[in-house]
N, C-alpha and C positions, 0 to 999 in steps of 0.2 A: 541458474535461474532462466536461461534462455529456453524458450518453449514452454515454460511453466505458466499455468493459468492461475494468476493470483486472485484470491477472493472469488473464484468461480466466474470472473468477469474480465480481468485484464490479462491478455495474452502477451507475455514478455517477448519482444522481438530482438532487441540488441542493447548492449550497454553503450551509453553515449557520454558518460562522465562520472565523476566521483570526487569526493573530498575526504577529509579526515574523519567525518562522522557518518557519511552515507554514500551509497552508490546510486547512480541515476540511470534508468533504463527507458528506452522507447518501448511503448506497449500499445496494443490495440484494444479499445473498449468494445467488447463483443456485444454489449447491450445497445449502445448508442452508435456503433459503427464508426468510431473516430479514433485517431491516434492521440495518445496522451503520454506524458512523462511521469514515471513512477520512481519516487525516491525511497530507497530501502535502507533502513538503519543497519549499520555495520554490526556484525555478530558480537564484537567485544563489548557492545553497549546494551545488549538485549536483556541483561540481568540487572542493570542499574535502574531500580524502580523509580528513583527520583528523576533520573534523566528521561525515562519513558513518559512519566507523568507530565513533565514540562514540555517534552517534545510534542505530545498530543495537544496540550493546552495552547501552546504557541501556534501550532499548525491550524488549530481551529480559530484562533484569533486572526491569523493571516487570511483565513478563508472569508472573513467578514469584509475584506477589502475588495472593492469593485472599482477598478480604474484601468483605462486603456494602456497604461505604462506599468502595470503590475501583473505578474503571472498569476492567473486565477488558480485557486485551490478547489479541486472538485470533490475529493474524498480522502478520508483518513481511515485506515483499517489495520487489522492484525490477523495473520494466519499462522497458527502455531507460534514460533518465536520470530516470525518475520513481521516487523512493524514498517508500515509504508504510508506515503502520502502521494495521492494522485493529483497531478496538476496539468495545466495547459501545456501542450507541446508546441514549442516555437521552432519553426523551420528556419535555420540560419546559423550564425556563429555567435560565440560570446565575445565581449569586448577585449578580453585578454588576447585572444587569437588575432583580432584585428590590429591591436597595438603591436604585437610581435611581427606581424606581416608588413605593416606600412606606416608605422609611427615615425616621425611626428605627423599627426593628422592636420588637414587644413583647419584654419581657425574657425571658420563658420561651421564645419562639420563637428568639431569638438564641442563648440558652444551649443549646437543643436542637441547633441547627445546628452550633455550635462543638463540642459534645460529639462529634457524629458525625465531624467533621473530625479532632478530636483522636484518636478511636479509630482512624481510618484511618492517621494519622501514627504512632501507637504500633505498629500492625502493620508498617508500612513500616520504622520504625527497628529493630524486632527482626530484620528481614531485611537490615539494613545498607544501606538505601536512603534517602537524604536527598532531599527534594523540591526545596528551594531556590527554589521559585517559587510559594509559597502566596499566592493573591490571589483575590478574588471571581470573576474571570474563569475560574478553573480549578476552581470549585466548582459542580457541577450539582445542581439540585433537581428530582427526578422528580415526576410527577403524583401519586404516592402519598406525597410528602413525604420520600422517601428521599434522603439526601445522598450524592453521589458525587464523590470527588476524582479529578481527571484530570491528565494530563501528568506523571506520576511519572517522574523520571529525565531528562526532556528538558532541563531547565535546566542540568544538569551538562554537557550536550553543547555548550553555548555556548562558542566560542573567542574569541580576540581579534578575529577577523574580524567578529563579530556585536555586540561590546559597544558600538559606535558606531552601530549601525543604529537609525534612528528607529523607535520603537515597542517595540523589545525592552527597552531600558532605561527609556524614559519610562513604559511601561506597568507596570513592576515596581518602579521605584525608590522609590515611595511605601510599599512593603512590605518594603524591604531591612532586614536587621539591620545594626547598626553594623559588625560584622566583615565582612559582605558588602560594605558601602560602602568599607571599607578595602582590600578585595581580598585578604584573608587567607582561610585555610581556614575553611569554614563547616561546621557540624555540626547535630546534632539540635536544639540550643537556638536555632539560627537559624530553623528552621521554627516553633518555638513563639513567637518574637518576631513573625513574620509573622502567625501565627494571632491573637495579641493585637491587632494592628492591624486585622485583619478583624472581630474582635469589637467593637473600638472604633468602627469605621465602621458596623456594623450598628446600634449603640445610639445613635449621635450623628448619623448621616448626614454626618459630616465625617471627613476624613483628619487624622491627628495632625500631619503636616508637609506644608506646601505651599511652593512656590517657583517662581521664574521659569524655572529650568532644572533638569535632572536633577542637576547637580553641587551646586546650592544645596540641593536637597532632601536629597541624600546627606550634606552637611555638617551639616544640621540633625539628622539621625539620630545623628551623632557628637557634636554639641556642645550642642544645645538641649534643653530640657525641653518636653513637650507639655502642652496644656491638659487638666486632669483631667476625665474623662468626666462626673462628677456635676455639674460646673459648667455643662455644656451640657444635660444631661438629668437633672434631680433625681429622676426615677423609677427610676434605676438603684440597686439595693441596694448597700450598702457592700461586701458580700461579693463581688459581681460586679465592682465597681470594683477591689477588691484583686487579683482574677485578672488584670485588664488591667495594673495597675501592676507586678505581679510579672513577668508574661511579657514586658513591654516595658522591662525594665531594660537600660541600656547595657552594663553589665558582665555577661557571660554567667554568671558564677559566682553572681550574685544572682537569676537566673531559676529557673524550674522545672528540676530536674535531669533530668526525663524526661517524655515525653508521658503516661505512666501516672499520674505525680504530678499533672499538670495536669488530666487527665481525672477523677481522683478529686475535685478541687476543683470542677470543673464539675458533677459529678453531685450534689454536696451543697450548692452555694452558695445554692440557693433554699429550703433547709429553714428553717422559722421561726426556729430557734435561731441561724442563721448570718446572716440578712438584715441585722441591725444590729450586726454585729461591729465591733471597733475597726479604724480605718484603719491600714493597714500602713505601717510606717516603715522606711526603709533608711539605712544608713550610707554617706554620700558618700565614695567612694574616689577618690584622685587618679588622673586619667586625662589622659594627654598630649594627647588630642584635645579635651578640654573647652575652652570659651572661657575665656580668662584675662584678668585686668585688667592692662593695660599703660599706663604713664604717658603721658599725652597729650603730643604735640609742639606747643609754642607756635608760633603763626604767625610771630612775629618771628625764630624760629630757622631758619625755612625759607629757605634760600638766603643766610643771613647770611655776611658776609665776616669772616674771622678778624681779631680786634683785635690791632694790633701792641703788644707790651709796652713799657713805659717803660724807659729806661736805668736801670741800677742806680745807686744813690747812690755818689758817689766816696768812696774811702777817705781817711783823714787824710793818708796818704803822698802820694796823688795831689793832694789840695788843696794840700799844702805845695809839691809840685813845680810846681803851676800858678801859685802866688803868687810863687815864688822867681824872680828875674830870671836869664835865661840868661847863661852866661859868654860874654864877647866872643870872637869868632873871631880867630885870628891874622891879621894883615894880610899880603896877598900883593902882589907887584908887578903892576900893572894891565896892562902890555904883554904879558906871558906868558899871562895868562888870555885875552885877546882872541884870540890866535893859536890857542890850543887849541880855542876855540869854533868858529873858521872851519874848522879841519881836521875837526872832528867833523861839522859840517854837510855838508861835501863828501863825506865817507865815507857818510853816511846817504843822500844823494841818489844816489850811485853804486850803492849796494846796492838802492835802490828801483827804479832804472832797470833793473838786471839782473833783479830779480825780475819786473818788468812784462814785460820781453822774454821771459823763460822762460814766463810764464803765457800770453802771446799766442801763442807758438809752439805750446805744447801744446794750447791751446783751439781754435785755428783749423786745426790740422793733424790730421784724423781719418783713421784707416787705412781702406783699402778691404777689403770682405769679399765673397767669391763666394757667390752664392745657391745653396743645395743643391737637389737634386730632392726635392720633397715629395709628388709625386703617387703615389698607391697606398699611402701610409702613413696610420696612424690619426692623428686630430687630436692626441692626446696625444704621439705620437712626433714629429710635426712641430713642436709647440710646444717640446719638449725640445731638438730639434736647433737651432732658431732661437735659443733662449735661450743655448745653449752657444756660438754664434758671435757673440753680442752683438747679435743682431737682435731686433726686437719684432714680436709678432703683432698685426695690426690687430684692435681689439675688434669691429669690424663684420664678423664671419665670415659669409660667404654660405652659407646652408644651404638646400638644395633637393633634390628627388628627381631622380635622373639614371639613365636606363636603363643597367643593367649595372654600377652602382656600389653597393657595399655601404654601408649606413648607417654613418656615423662615419668614413669614409675620405675623404682629400683627393683631389679629382679636378681641381683647378686651383689656380694660385698667381699672384699679381699680378706677380711678377718671374720671368722664365724662369730655368731652371737655367743656372748659369755666369755670370749677369749680375753685374757688380761694383757694389756699393752701399757707402755709408759705414756704418761700424759704428754701430748704434743705429737704422738705418733700419727702417721699418714694412713688413711683408709681409702682404698680405691673402690669406686662405685661402678656398677654396670646398670645402665638406664635404657629402658625400652624406647624405641622410636617407630614411627609409622613405616610400614613396608614401602619400599621403593616401588612406585607405580610405573606402569608401562604406558606407552602411547597406543591407543586403540587403533588397530589396522582398519583400512577402508576395504570393505568387502562388497560394496555396492557394484552393480552391473555384472556380477558373476552369478552363476547358478547357485541354488540353495545348497546343493551337495558340495560344490567346490568351496563355498563360503564356510561350511561347517568344518571341512578338512583344514582350511587355513587357520581357523580359530583354535582348533584342537592342537595344531602344530605350534600355535602361538603360546599355548599354555592353558586355555580354557578347558573346563571339564565339559564333556559332551552333554551331561545331564543339565548343565547350566545354560545351554543354548536352546532357545525357544523360538517357535515360529508364530508370528501374529497372523490374524486373518488376512488372506490375500486381498490386494487392492487392485482396482482397475488402473492401468497406465498404458503408455505407448511402448513399454518395454516388452520383450517376449515373455511368454508364460514361464513361471518358475524362476524369473530373474530377481535378484535381491534389489529392491528399490529404496529401502530404508533400513537403518540399523540403530539400535539403542543399546549402549552408548554410541555416540557419533564418532566418526573418524578423528583421531588425534586427541581424544579425551583421555584423561588419566584413569587407568583401570587396574584392578587387582585380579589377574586371571584365576587365582585360586578360589575366589569367593564371589566375584561379581557375576550377575546374570546378564545374558545377551539376548535381545529380542530382534529377530529379523522379520522383515515384511517383504513378501514376494509379490510379483505382478501376476495377475490373472488375465493379462491381455487388455485390449481396449475395452472401455466401458460399453456395456450393451444397454439399449433402451427398448421399450416395447413400441412396436409400430402401431400408430393409431389408425383408425378407419377414416379415409378421406372421401369415400364415395358419397355422392350427392352434395358435397360442399362446393361452394364457389371457389374459384382459383385462389383468390386472395385469402380466404379463410383457411384453405388447405395449406398454403404456405405458412401462415401464422401458426397453425396447429403443429406443423413439423418443427418450427423453431421452438415453440413452447415445450415440446417433448424432447428437446435436447439435440436435434439434428442440426449440424453446423454448416453443411454444404447447401448451396442454393439448388433447389430441385430443377430437373429438366421438364419443361412443359411441352406436351404434344397435343395436337388437335385431331379429333376424329368425329365423323358424323354419327348421329344416333337418333333412332326413332323413340327410344324409351327414356332418355335423359335430357332434361332441358338444356338449352344452349347456355354455356358458361359454367356448367357444373361438372364435377369429376366423374368420369366413367369408370376408370380403373387406376390402380397404382402398382408400381413395380420397383424393386424385385421382392418386396416383403408384403405379405398379407397382414391384415389387422391382427394384433396380438402376438406376432412373431418377435423374437429377440433380434435386434438389428444393431449394426455398427453405426454410431451417430455421425461418423465422418463420411459415410457412403452417400452416393448421389441417388436420390429417389426420382423416378420418372412418374410424372402425373399426366394422365390422358384426360383432356377436357373436351366436353361435347361442343361441336361447332354448330349444332342444330340438325334439322332434318337433311337427308341427302338431297343433292340437286335434282334428282329425278323423282322426288316425292311429289305427291299431289294432294292438295287440300280440297275437300269437297263438302258442301253443306247440303244435307238431305232435308227437304221439307216434308215432314211426316204428319199426315192427317190422322187424328184419333177421334173416336166418338164414344159417348156413354152407352151402356147397355140399353138404357131406356132414356129417351130424350126428356130432358128436364129433371132427371134423377141423377144423383151423384154416382160416379164410378171412379175407382182408383186406377190410374194408368201408370205403369212403370216401364221404363225404356232401358234396355241394355245394348251395348255395342261391342264389337271387336274390330280392330284394324291393325295397321302396321305398328302402332304404338303398344299394343297389348300382348303381342307375341302369342296370338291365338286364344287368349283368355277373354271371357266376357267381363266387361266393366260396366258398372251402373252409371247410366247417364243422368237419371233422376226420376222423381215421381211427381204426378199431377193428379189432382182430384177435379174432375170436370162434370158438367151437367149438359154441355152442348158440345158439338163438334169443334175441335181446335186443330191448329197446325203447329207442330213442334219443329224447331230447327236443330238438327243433330250434326255436329261437325265431325268429319272423318278425315283421317290421313291415310292415303293409299300409296302402296308401292307396286312396282311391276309384278311382284310375286305375292302380294297380300291384298285381298279384297276387303271391302267393308261390309259388315253384317250388322243389321239392326233388328232387335227382337222387341216386340210390344206385348206387354201383359196387361190384361184388364181384369180387375178384381181377382188377381192372383193366378189367372189362367192365361196361358200363351194365346194371344189373339192372332198374331201373324209375325212372320220373319221376312225381312227385305234384304236383298243382296245388291251391292253396288260394285261392279268390277272396275279395275284400273282403266281398261281400254274404253269402257262406256263413259266413265267420268271424263276421260281425256278427250274423247271425240264428241261428247254431248249426246250420247245415245242411250242414256239411262232409261229403261222402260218405265212407263207411268205406273203409279201406285193406285190400286183400287181397294176400297174397303170391302172385305168379304162379307157374305151373308152370315148372320149370326145363328142360323139354324132354327128360326121360329121365334126369336126373341121379339118382344114388343118394343119397336123403335118409336112408335107413336100411334095415335088413334087413326084408324082408316077413315077415309072420306066416304061419301055416299057411294062412290064407285068401287070401294074396297081397297083404295090405294092410300099409302101414307102421304100426308101433306108436309110441306115445309112449314116454317113458322109464318106468322102473318105477313111479315115483310118479304120473305122468300129470298132475301139477298144475303143471307149470312152463311150459306153453305157452299154451293158450287161443287158438291161431291155427290156421288151416288151412295145411297144408304141401303142397308139391308132391308129386306121386306118384313112384313108383319106376321108372317106365318104362311103366307101363300107363296112366298119366295119371290115377290116382286114389290116394287115401290116406284113412286113417281117423283120427279122433281117438284119443288114447291110451285105454287101458283100465285104467289104474291107479286109485288111490284118488281122484284128482282128478276134478272134474266135466268132462263132455264139453263142448267148446266148439263153437258153431256155426261152420260153415265160412266164414261171412261176418263173423265177429266182428272188431272193430278197437278199438284203444286210441288215444284222442286226447282233447285237452281244449282249451277255449277260454279266452282271457284277454283281457278288454277293457282 
């Protein structure tokens, strides 16, 4: 798992713990940029649907808890056969490590830890969640001293398939409540019993019950009393011992009725007025699980033979009958008696001989039975059929694998079908069984060709070895990264199919275009496209790209296949170079005919346009106006402004870097329009300004004679070479 990216988000860093049901890893959340703890279900439980269902349900229930002393659940997920829970990562140690290192703890420290555990249990119980596995291994102590209870709800997910797993019971049976040991329903008071044991262990460095096996420890929880804490550690105040005694009562009714009640005792037990309070007494109630006194069995009674009773004393009547002489029998003739005796003996002998003849006849004459066809029948069917015919199945049944025979079916019999045998004869059966399977070898991390050779040597047919679509991975190209069946699975090389997945190297992603994006947006776009490394940011001056935007990217151009782990260099514009010069040109424009509309369009080129003309804008005017055109000049690039009037080039103006820098830009004059009517001539044949005469200040083209005059209104006359412009460094 180390180095694996679980769920496309959690990068496994190292293993930090584990128990009978799951392994715990430290991981990094790539999305949120924080460390988390990931609990992964052990492989032997991934096919237990009931377990998985409860595992998810309880993890989701625990996620509903929000308390400073409860480890937060962030996520629950599944990737292939990997079921995992993502939770808060606590930097520190678990309480079990602290107890091993320096128990017994100081009384105030132990009480402080127990109080925080109890506070967490109170919050959980209010949300109808019972922990069921409170023990030091599940108590985390952060570097700031904060206590965090973990594994909420997980113990409830344990089914009968896990109760005998080494580690799951052994690790927890020392903290079982009596009702937990009985296997009956556990509740809030069971958690408080376990907390009492944790407090006991923190203060004495001992467990209350020890035994040679989990069962013996569980029986002690049910039947025996524990050594009182103060006998092992006299520094424990009586008020603290009372808390332990009450929380560890075998009868749940005698314990604390809630975590809140126990928490109140923990918060006040170290007050001066409580330290030396009277020891708590309890009424011993009858419990069917307690140890009982049973009369001992004397050794001479073991295996003794029953004594035969004496005959009863004879009654007076019997004694009289015994002592009284019997009456004499009547005399019979001797001859008749002897004849009767011989007749009787003869009859007895004849009867005995007849019986013997009948017995011999029936014992030695056994009927024949035809053997039925048993091939193709199940073993049970064959047995029933033979028994019904009076035949016996030989106990030495031949069991072996036979090609084409289903396990449990008869494929041969010692006597052929139709053979005649005596009733009671024994028939031996040959019964098919499953082929002995082999453990699948591990061929991962080898080349595909080497893996095929190894599998063929193992017994697989080359035609049964298939290659899946290659996958991206950190392994070299053509290296086997997955196999199905997995290593150590039972397989039949003669018929099973094998699928191998090979690496096609690191995953490639398409390089996006970052040009003209801001730096922040460029970094976000890299992350969104799968790049994992932070980019290298460089600065470079630019005339063409606005400050803060990306000028170029390296080493991949947009659309190229790229390694997502490679470092991308982003060059960001720092703005215009230091020797650049900003200059604003005041550009006079006039209509073709004063008072009539003309469309003016302005184009420019400067250091920003790389020699290309860019549109500055359009204006529709009826009178002369002054337009402000901003230029950026460099020592090697001049500014050029082109004016079009009604679609025709009107004039072009050039501003050099040196003139702009030194303030020596030559003045701009409006050229003659070649005979266009700029206005009505006055009596002297000259064009007039408007009535006020103060709106121009420019020399205008003539009316056809090639000359014109400034206006004669109230405004001042302007020199024919006047110009409006300004410089801005």
